[in-house]
C-alpha positions in Angstrom: 102.9 97.5 151.8 104.1 99.9 148.8 106.9 98.5 146.8 110.0 100.6 146.3 111.1 102.9 144.6 108.1 105.2 145.4 107.3 107.7 142.8 105.0 110.7 143.3 103.9 112.3 140.1 102.9 115.9 140.1 101.7 117.1 136.7 100.2 120.3 135.5 100.8 123.4 133.0 103.4 126.0 133.2 103.4 128.3 136.4 100.8 126.0 138.1 103.2 125.7 141.1 104.7 122.4 140.3 108.3 123.0 140.9 107.9 124.7 144.3 105.3 122.3 145.5 107.2 119.2 144.3 110.5 120.6 146.0 108.5 121.0 149.2 107.0 117.6 149.1 110.4 116.0 148.4 112.1 117.7 151.3 109.3 116.7 153.6 109.3 112.9 152.6 113.3 113.0 152.2 112.8 112.0 148.4 114.8 113.1 145.5 113.3 115.8 143.4 113.0 115.5 139.6 111.9 118.5 137.6 111.5 116.6 134.1 110.7 120.1 132.4 114.4 121.0 133.1 115.4 118.1 131.2 113.6 119.2 128.2 114.8 122.9 128.6 118.3 121.7 128.9 118.1 119.8 125.6 116.4 122.8 124.0 119.3 125.0 125.3 121.7 122.6 123.7 119.8 122.6 120.3 120.0 126.4 120.2 123.6 126.6 121.5 124.6 124.2 118.6 122.9 126.6 116.0 120.4 124.1 115.1 116.9 125.2 114.0 114.3 123.7 116.3 112.2 123.0 113.2 114.9 120.8 111.8 114.0 117.4 113.1 116.7 115.4 111.6 119.4 117.8 113.0 117.8 117.5 116.3 117.6 113.8 116.1 121.3 113.7 115.0 122.0 115.8 118.1 120.5 113.2 120.4 122.7 110.4 119.0 125.9 112.3 119.7 125.3 114.5 122.8 126.2 113.3 126.3 123.6 113.5 128.9 124.4 113.2 132.4 121.9 113.3 135.3 122.9 113.2 138.8 121.4 114.6 142.3 122.9 117.5 144.2 121.9 119.3 147.4 119.7 122.2 146.9 119.7 125.4 149.2 117.4 123.7 151.7 119.4 120.5 151.9 117.2 118.4 149.7 118.3 116.5 146.6 117.4 118.0 143.1 118.2 116.8 139.7 121.1 118.2 137.8 121.2 117.9 134.1 124.3 118.3 132.2 124.9 118.1 128.3 128.4 117.5 127.2 129.7 118.4 130.7 127.8 121.7 131.0 125.0 122.6 133.4 123.1 125.3 131.7 121.9 126.6 135.0 119.4 129.6 135.4 119.3 130.4 131.7 116.8 127.4 131.4 114.0 129.6 132.8 114.8 132.4 130.1 112.2 133.4 127.8 114.3 132.3 124.8 114.1 128.7 126.1 110.4 129.1 127.0 109.6 130.0 123.5 111.2 126.8 122.0 110.7 124.1 124.4 107.2 122.8 123.5 108.6 122.6 119.8 111.4 120.3 120.9 109.5 118.5 123.6 106.9 117.5 120.7 109.4 115.4 118.8 108.7 111.8 119.4 112.3 110.8 119.5 113.2 113.6 122.0 110.4 112.3 124.4 111.2 108.5 124.0 115.1 109.4 124.8 114.2 111.7 127.9 111.4 109.4 129.2 113.6 106.4 129.4 116.3 108.5 131.3 113.3 109.6 133.7 112.3 106.1 134.3 116.0 105.1 134.9 116.2 107.8 137.7 113.9 105.6 139.9 116.8 103.2 140.3 118.4 105.8 142.7 115.7 105.8 145.1 112.2 107.4 146.1 111.3 110.3 143.8 108.9 113.3 143.6 108.7 113.8 139.9 107.2 116.8 138.0 106.3 117.1 134.6 103.2 117.0 132.1 103.2 113.4 131.5 104.4 111.7 134.5 101.2 110.0 135.7 100.1 109.2 132.2 103.2 108.1 130.5 106.4 108.1 132.7 105.1 106.2 135.6 101.3 105.4 134.9 101.5 102.5 137.4 102.2 104.8 140.4 99.4 105.5 142.9 100.5 108.7 143.8 99.2 111.1 141.1 98.5 114.8 141.5 97.5 117.4 139.0 97.9 121.0 139.6 96.3 124.0 137.7 95.5 127.5 138.4 93.6 130.5 136.8 95.6 131.5 133.6 96.0 135.1 134.8 97.5 134.2 138.1 99.9 131.6 136.3 100.9 134.6 134.0 101.4 137.0 137.0 103.7 134.1 138.6 105.9 133.6 135.5 106.1 137.3 134.8 107.4 137.9 138.2 109.8 135.1 138.1 111.4 136.2 134.9 111.5 139.8 136.2 113.1 138.8 139.3 115.7 136.6 137.4 116.5 139.6 135.3 116.2 138.0 131.9 114.2 140.9 130.5 113.2 144.3 131.8 109.5 144.9 132.6 108.1 141.7 131.4 104.4 142.3 130.9 101.7 139.9 132.5 99.7 140.2 129.2 102.6 138.9 126.8 103.4 136.2 129.2 99.6 135.2 129.5 99.5 134.8 125.7 102.8 132.9 125.6 101.4 130.4 128.3 98.2 130.1 126.6 100.1 129.1 123.4 102.2 126.7 125.1 99.1 125.1 127.0 97.6 124.6 123.5 100.8 123.0 122.0 101.4 120.8 125.0 97.9 119.5 125.2 97.3 119.0 121.4 100.6 117.2 120.5 100.5 113.8 119.1 103.0 112.3 121.7 102.4 112.4 125.5 100.2 115.3 125.5 99.4 117.3 128.7 96.3 115.7 130.1 95.0 114.7 133.6 95.4 111.1 134.5 92.0 109.4 135.2 93.1 108.6 138.9 94.8 111.9 139.6 93.8 114.2 142.4 93.4 117.6 141.1 94.3 120.7 143.0 93.5 124.4 142.1 96.5 126.3 143.4 95.2 129.8 142.5 94.6 130.9 146.1 97.1 128.8 147.6 100.9 129.3 148.6 103.1 126.6 147.7 103.4 125.4 151.2 99.5 125.3 151.3 99.5 123.1 148.3 102.3 120.8 149.4 100.4 120.3 152.8 97.4 119.1 151.0 99.5 116.7 148.9 101.4 115.5 152.0 98.2 115.0 154.0 96.6 112.8 151.2 99.8 110.8 150.9 100.3 110.3 154.5 96.6 109.5 155.2 96.2 107.0 152.4 99.5 105.4 151.4 102.5 106.2 153.9 101.4 104.5 157.1 104.2 102.1 156.4 106.7 105.0 157.1 
């Protein structure tokens, strides 16, 4: 028997397919879906909206102490439950995927006090029920004790093509070039994997999946097959 709450950790770098795959897995299992990246993006948005220089660590820490962070679950378009993050009552929405947020989120996420604050909030979410949680340190830092650990990755050029397509479709900028996105992704990978606190890395016991040639549903099916065949016979 596996004790509740169950947490399925899905880690990986930008545009590896984490969000789409995690949502599909959560819907298939009737679990809540938590995109921890959206929490860091939301706080980055709040930092920028407050006129704070992301390099000013003291002002960022001061903001943590006074901002009101609310996390709850709402229905997504497919009927599943996804995390909603509000800061001082405001849900930033689609702007969280904008290039402006993308350019600063790694810098904010590398601040130890920010990570400590949000990691505790992420752990608290398990009290609300079973979760599929995606991020960069879920299997290594947030829930290292879970037996459900997956790490998604893909060819860097394919990841850049995915991110450029998403940004173009979202209308944040005209004709986003794959080359510039590839450079930005490489820079973020370096920052995320070399930061002192909670770096992006593969948990020793994680199952690695290359999503380069898979659709999100293909990858979700691989994850679900493993979970069901090895761990969820109790369901």
